[in-house]
FITI-157999 format. One line per field, with one value per residue (C-alpha): x negated, y, z. Coordinates in nm, 4 decimals. Layout:
// residues N
px = c(X/...)
py = c(Y/...)
pz = c(Z/...)
//
This chain:
// residues 376
px = c(0.5608/0.2618/0.0676/-0.2975/-0.4727/-0.8000/-0.6489/-0.4358/-0.0645/0.0617/0.3035/0.6021/0.5558/0.4755/0.6385/0.6772/0.5186/0.8467/0.7703/0.4303/0.5763/0.8543/0.6126/0.3816/0.6710/0.7911/0.4394/0.4115/0.7358/0.6371/0.2962/0.4477/0.6832/0.3920/0.1594/-0.1041/-0.0829/-0.2261/-0.5135/-0.4609/-0.6496/-0.5206/-0.7062/-0.7060/-0.9079/-1.0045/-0.7235/-0.4497/-0.3418/-0.5167/-0.5985/-0.2414/-0.1071/-0.3362/-0.2048/0.1515/0.0776/-0.0743/0.2413/0.4595/0.2349/0.2603/0.6390/0.7067/0.9205/0.6076/0.3727/0.0670/-0.2134/-0.3388/-0.7139/-0.8332/-1.2045/-1.3739/-1.6300/-1.9615/-2.2643/-2.4759/-2.4098/-2.7243/-2.6333/-2.3435/-2.4252/-2.3709/-2.0496/-1.9360/-2.0071/-1.7913/-1.5030/-1.5342/-1.5536/-1.2366/-1.0625/-1.1582/-1.0284/-0.7005/-0.6539/-0.7327/-0.4516/-0.1809/0.1140/0.1207/-0.1748/-0.1496/-0.3725/-0.5999/-0.6389/-0.6990/-0.9842/-1.1243/-1.1139/-1.3191/-1.5763/-1.5775/-1.6551/-1.9474/-2.1216/-2.3654/-2.2217/-2.3811/-2.3928/-2.5304/-2.8842/-2.9498/-2.8040/-2.7418/-2.8327/-2.6901/-3.0361/-3.2195/-3.4049/-3.1861/-3.0388/-2.9603/-2.6113/-2.5492/-2.6071/-2.3465/-2.1031/-2.1700/-2.1284/-1.7915/-1.6609/-1.7640/-1.6298/-1.2964/-1.2480/-1.3207/-1.0823/-0.8055/-0.8219/-0.8808/-0.6440/-0.4128/-0.2688/-0.2068/-0.0517/0.1517/0.0212/0.0915/-0.2285/-0.4454/-0.4979/-0.8195/-0.7706/-1.0913/-1.0770/-1.3157/-1.4775/-1.6722/-1.8775/-2.0527/-2.4091/-2.4966/-2.6727/-2.3436/-2.0398/-1.8155/-2.0446/-1.8611/-1.5211/-1.6573/-1.8011/-1.4828/-1.2860/-1.5018/-1.4732/-1.1001/-1.0030/-1.1904/-1.0148/-0.6762/-0.7455/-0.8237/-0.4897/-0.6288/-0.4079/-0.6537/-0.6382/-0.7900/-0.6381/-0.8913/-0.8970/-1.1456/-1.1775/-0.9627/-1.2619/-1.3848/-1.3520/-1.4724/-1.8231/-1.6794/-1.6785/-1.3292/-1.0185/-0.9484/-1.2465/-1.1592/-1.2944/-1.0411/-0.7458/-0.7707/-0.6443/-0.2951/-0.3777/-0.1846/-0.2985/-0.2043/-0.1112/-0.0067/0.3351/0.6343/0.8521/1.0922/0.8147/0.6822/1.0307/1.0519/0.7166/0.8135/1.1401/0.9533/0.6942/0.9455/1.2162/1.4976/1.6972/1.7975/1.8326/1.5470/1.3254/1.3981/1.2621/0.9508/0.9138/0.9271/0.6683/0.4498/0.4673/0.3696/0.0646/-0.0519/0.0926/0.1895/-0.1652/-0.1082/-0.4133/-0.3240/0.0455/-0.0463/-0.3048/-0.0751/0.2203/0.0016/-0.1140/0.2376/0.3682/0.0913/0.1734/0.5482/0.5325/0.7211/0.9916/1.0413/0.8685/1.0917/0.8299/0.5333/0.3683/0.3051/0.1258/-0.0690/-0.3819/-0.4310/-0.3637/-0.6040/-0.8708/-0.8412/-0.8573/-1.1792/-1.3362/-1.2273/-1.2466/-1.3962/-1.7057/-1.7813/-1.7477/-2.0264/-2.2530/-2.4588/-2.4348/-2.7651/-2.7723/-2.7732/-2.4673/-2.2913/-2.3578/-2.1992/-1.8909/-1.8438/-1.8874/-1.6190/-1.3879/-1.4155/-1.3393/-1.0082/-0.9178/-0.8579/-1.0314/-1.3767/-1.6274/-1.9879/-2.1333/-1.9942/-2.2226/-2.5411/-2.8285/-2.7490/-2.6479/-2.7346/-2.5014/-2.6563/-2.5070/-2.1577/-2.2263/-2.3512/-2.0565/-1.8202/-1.9907/-1.9333/-1.5652/-1.5787/-1.5188/-1.2766/-1.3493/-1.0163/-1.1344/-1.4278/-1.6164/-1.3524/-1.3819/-1.1920/-1.2299/-1.0619/-0.7830/-0.6599/-0.6927/-1.0635/-1.0816/-0.9137/-1.1676/-1.4631/-1.3301/-1.3164/-1.6646/-1.9380)
py = c(-2.7362/-2.7021/-3.0315/-2.9906/-3.3296/-3.2002/-3.0692/-3.2211/-3.1459/-2.8963/-3.0524/-2.8497/-2.9971/-3.3492/-3.6294/-3.9981/-4.1983/-4.1916/-4.5151/-4.3827/-4.0526/-4.2267/-4.4738/-4.1902/-3.9901/-4.2934/-4.3595/-3.9942/-4.0114/-4.3372/-4.1959/-3.8898/-4.1086/-4.3265/-4.0322/-4.1587/-4.0930/-4.3542/-4.2917/-4.3542/-4.4474/-4.3738/-4.6131/-4.6286/-4.5961/-4.2786/-4.0450/-4.2375/-3.9401/-3.9913/-3.6209/-3.5196/-3.7712/-3.6347/-3.2829/-3.4170/-3.5917/-3.2688/-3.0771/-3.3337/-3.3136/-2.9323/-2.9396/-2.7513/-3.0385/-3.2550/-2.9944/-3.1574/-2.9380/-3.0482/-2.9939/-3.0255/-3.0985/-3.1635/-3.4436/-3.3650/-3.5691/-3.2824/-3.3460/-3.5550/-3.6995/-3.7527/-3.4467/-3.2157/-3.4009/-3.3558/-2.9832/-2.9556/-3.1245/-2.8734/-2.5803/-2.7044/-2.7423/-2.3882/-2.2429/-2.4336/-2.3266/-1.9627/-1.9485/-2.1406/-1.9413/-2.1461/-1.9593/-1.6303/-1.3428/-1.4094/-1.7785/-1.6959/-1.4658/-1.7406/-1.9840/-1.7484/-1.7066/-2.0825/-2.1420/-1.9003/-1.9965/-2.2805/-2.5920/-2.6497/-3.0089/-3.0894/-2.9595/-2.8891/-2.7002/-2.8172/-2.5367/-2.5476/-2.4727/-2.7179/-3.0227/-3.3168/-3.5227/-3.8913/-4.0340/-4.0613/-3.6860/-3.6117/-3.8448/-3.6803/-3.3345/-3.4252/-3.5941/-3.3038/-3.0294/-3.1996/-3.2577/-2.8929/-2.7779/-2.9982/-2.8415/-2.4814/-2.4552/-2.7507/-2.7818/-2.4050/-2.3684/-2.6904/-2.8336/-3.2076/-3.3039/-3.2627/-3.4796/-3.4467/-3.4959/-3.6155/-3.6460/-3.8920/-4.0208/-4.2719/-3.9847/-3.9460/-4.0577/-4.3366/-4.6698/-4.8469/-4.6408/-4.7913/-4.6745/-4.3423/-4.5105/-4.7324/-4.4353/-4.2313/-4.5263/-4.5410/-4.1654/-4.1256/-4.4400/-4.3098/-3.9729/-4.1438/-4.3584/-4.0362/-3.8847/-3.6454/-3.6858/-3.6565/-3.8757/-3.9139/-3.9509/-4.0149/-4.1154/-4.3499/-4.6023/-4.9133/-5.1347/-4.9101/-5.1788/-5.4633/-5.4722/-5.5403/-5.9148/-5.9511/-5.7357/-5.8335/-5.6331/-5.3311/-5.0795/-5.2081/-5.2670/-4.9149/-4.7522/-4.7801/-4.8376/-4.7180/-4.8688/-4.6513/-4.8051/-4.6389/-4.4756/-4.6990/-4.6294/-4.4415/-4.2260/-4.1567/-4.0408/-3.8233/-3.6634/-3.6056/-3.4405/-3.2120/-3.1189/-3.0462/-2.9146/-3.1057/-3.4272/-3.4696/-3.8068/-3.7085/-3.6767/-4.0363/-4.1528/-3.9450/-4.0886/-4.4463/-4.3606/-4.1953/-4.4978/-4.7298/-4.5128/-4.4584/-4.7532/-4.4857/-4.3732/-4.0287/-3.8592/-3.9625/-3.8875/-3.5329/-3.4845/-3.5973/-3.3957/-3.0852/-3.1331/-3.2046/-2.8922/-2.6906/-2.8373/-2.7757/-2.4489/-2.6080/-2.8019/-3.1786/-3.3123/-3.4727/-3.7347/-3.7643/-4.0156/-3.7359/-3.5347/-3.8292/-3.7920/-3.4339/-3.5318/-3.8259/-3.6020/-3.3712/-3.6732/-3.7829/-3.4395/-3.3567/-3.6970/-3.9961/-3.8329/-3.6821/-4.0316/-4.1504/-3.8468/-4.0065/-4.3686/-4.5244/-4.6911/-5.0440/-4.9797/-4.8130/-5.1259/-5.3320/-5.1072/-5.1459/-5.5220/-5.5365/-5.3173/-5.5669/-5.8675/-6.0450/-6.0381/-5.7364/-5.8978/-6.0455/-6.2415/-6.1119/-6.4627/-6.4905/-6.2018/-6.3236/-6.3108/-6.0453/-5.8127/-5.8186/-5.8127/-5.4778/-5.3199/-5.4139/-5.2736/-4.9395/-4.8987/-4.9767/-4.7077/-4.4612/-4.5546/-4.6884/-5.0460/-5.1658/-5.4741/-5.6568/-5.9534/-6.1777/-6.2104/-6.0165/-5.6709/-5.4587/-5.1228/-4.8559/-4.7903/-4.9202/-4.5701/-4.5798/-4.9184/-4.7667/-4.4858/-4.7266/-4.9354/-4.6275/-4.5087/-4.6086)
pz = c(-3.4208/-3.6531/-3.6578/-3.5653/-3.5619/-3.4158/-3.0914/-2.8156/-2.8338/-2.5780/-2.3261/-2.4478/-2.7980/-2.6818/-2.8802/-2.7951/-2.5108/-2.3211/-2.1353/-2.0246/-1.9030/-1.7114/-1.5506/-1.4459/-1.2993/-1.1034/-0.9703/-0.8698/-0.6712/-0.5057/-0.4165/-0.2544/-0.0522/0.0610/0.1237/-0.1218/-0.4950/-0.7282/-0.9662/-1.3376/-1.6523/-2.0040/-2.2330/-2.6110/-2.9268/-3.1111/-3.2192/-3.0410/-2.8249/-2.4893/-2.4442/-2.5255/-2.2751/-2.0033/-2.0647/-2.0494/-1.7194/-1.5839/-1.6821/-1.5044/-1.2012/-1.1880/-1.1422/-0.8136/-0.6825/-0.6558/-0.5107/-0.6679/-0.7995/-1.1451/-1.1943/-1.5548/-1.5844/-1.9230/-1.9102/-2.0766/-2.1745/-2.0419/-1.6727/-1.6348/-1.2955/-1.0605/-0.8534/-1.1525/-1.2215/-0.8596/-0.8832/-1.1954/-1.0118/-0.7294/-0.9719/-1.1404/-0.8052/-0.7002/-1.0270/-0.9982/-0.6362/-0.7164/-0.9733/-0.7885/-0.6585/-0.3380/-0.1890/-0.0074/-0.1143/0.1817/0.0968/-0.2689/-0.1688/0.0544/-0.2376/-0.4552/-0.1799/-0.1216/-0.4870/-0.4942/-0.1740/-0.1241/0.0300/0.3717/0.4875/0.8294/0.8621/0.4946/0.2000/-0.1557/-0.3934/-0.7485/-0.8866/-0.6643/-0.7881/-0.9004/-0.6173/-0.6178/-0.6681/-0.2948/-0.2503/-0.5178/-0.3410/-0.0052/-0.1570/-0.3082/0.0055/0.2288/0.0018/-0.0686/0.3022/0.3710/0.0957/0.2315/0.5763/0.4650/0.1679/0.1101/0.4595/0.5137/0.1659/0.2055/-0.1211/-0.1277/-0.3100/-0.6162/-0.9226/-1.1251/-1.4997/-1.6648/-2.0424/-2.2130/-1.8954/-2.1057/-2.2496/-1.9125/-1.9870/-1.7421/-1.8029/-1.7290/-1.8308/-1.5642/-1.2800/-1.2621/-1.2325/-0.9558/-0.7655/-0.8039/-0.6738/-0.3607/-0.3092/-0.3628/-0.1775/0.1274/0.0948/0.0743/0.3792/0.5660/0.4582/0.2003/-0.1027/-0.3921/-0.7017/-1.0471/-1.3926/-1.6684/-2.0328/-2.1955/-2.4742/-2.4566/-2.3717/-2.0897/-1.8233/-2.0453/-1.8936/-1.5474/-1.4994/-1.3558/-1.3830/-1.0226/-0.9012/-0.6819/-0.9345/-1.1878/-0.9556/-0.8134/-1.1347/-1.2784/-1.6436/-1.9485/-2.2774/-2.5738/-2.9061/-3.2311/-3.2535/-3.3164/-3.6208/-3.3935/-3.2500/-3.6006/-3.6995/-3.3885/-3.4720/-3.8359/-3.7331/-3.4938/-3.7586/-4.0370/-3.8025/-3.9647/-3.9290/-4.2951/-4.4680/-4.6968/-4.3904/-4.2857/-4.6197/-4.5621/-4.2117/-4.3412/-4.6074/-4.3447/-4.1160/-4.4008/-4.4751/-4.1173/-3.9199/-3.6686/-3.5858/-3.4252/-3.5797/-3.9335/-3.8800/-3.7716/-4.0480/-4.3292/-4.1961/-4.1866/-4.5447/-4.6724/-4.5003/-4.6666/-5.0090/-4.9814/-4.7831/-4.4945/-4.6763/-4.6931/-5.0088/-5.2703/-5.3512/-5.1133/-5.3478/-5.5992/-5.3301/-5.1884/-5.4098/-5.2874/-4.9264/-4.9431/-5.0958/-4.7932/-4.5647/-4.7336/-4.7026/-4.3475/-4.1840/-4.3650/-4.5131/-4.1743/-4.0248/-4.2543/-4.2149/-3.9349/-4.0509/-4.1668/-4.5065/-4.3638/-4.1489/-4.4423/-4.6456/-4.3689/-4.3604/-4.7358/-4.7055/-4.4368/-4.6443/-4.9278/-4.7074/-4.7511/-4.3805/-4.1607/-3.8625/-3.9043/-3.6965/-3.7041/-3.7252/-4.0775/-4.1776/-4.0084/-4.1055/-4.3680/-4.0824/-3.7136/-3.4146/-3.3177/-3.6312/-3.5145/-3.1688/-3.3000/-3.5368/-3.2494/-3.0387/-3.3236/-3.3347/-3.6916/-3.5825/-3.3164/-3.1115/-3.1062/-2.9004/-2.8321/-3.1587/-3.3551/-3.5115/-3.7628/-3.9345/-3.7245/-3.9763/-4.3149/-4.4638/-4.3782/-4.5527/-4.8583/-4.8607/-4.8353/-5.1211/-5.3414/-5.2411/-5.4897)
//
């Protein structure tokens, strides 16, 4: 495969995450046996491979032996309200249904007409161009339309269910990010109780549920959660072998070097492999250390300087101060009053800091620290 760090990996080239894939497959089988498929959350920090894992889950789900329709829906900050979001879910469902081989020609035509028409509900109609509706109207729209789709298309075509894949759910612009997960839980739990086998699989940052007071709350318990960490040494080796298409002893040395540089972070593993392949025209480098200055220069230009493009001067000063600290993890109170707690929060929102625990933060990767230390 050709490493491309800025795009998710296609399922047929997917590497690693064996435990996650096996756990998802087992949950899928158990859900089919029980008649209700679980909903899932893939949680992790930037660049850790959440989008790739969602695509892998969707590919597993699409296996004919499960009979589950995968519906991929990109999450956008432009939705504005839950009703727009609900409409995008229904558009995605219609497109997925229209292309599935399980539907007859007649049903496929009905799906296209169903997508284009207005959705009538009781004594009124929700027009796509109408004035914004409240959250409850979006919920009612989704519940009504999914119920209608189940009776008109899923039962006649003998499709066992549908799973909505929502990448970066935390990018949905609401006052409280977790509101969408709570609302989806209410919607899809009701559908499951009424024997309509719909479920959700979304990705979000690792701290997505942190604002919810207790992890025992229904909105948290509803989702089977997969927390993604960096690749292990074995997974880094597996990725390197796939990228360089060889299993030579020389490659194992490169893999160890790569793991030491990246600590298994998937984005940096992919980026560095791509640059090394470009430098060596596809062969395994004899000495990656000789190529490292050129690779790091590309990393600066394509990643780190872009990270800092929207960072105000005061926050940049804080980042450089943290890079010069002796410890990887720091407590903000040690930097007060020179810097405010709000600076740490904004840098965390931008993905440049990671909150590792209560009152503990760190720069998102040691290579970023190395860059900051070299930046005048």
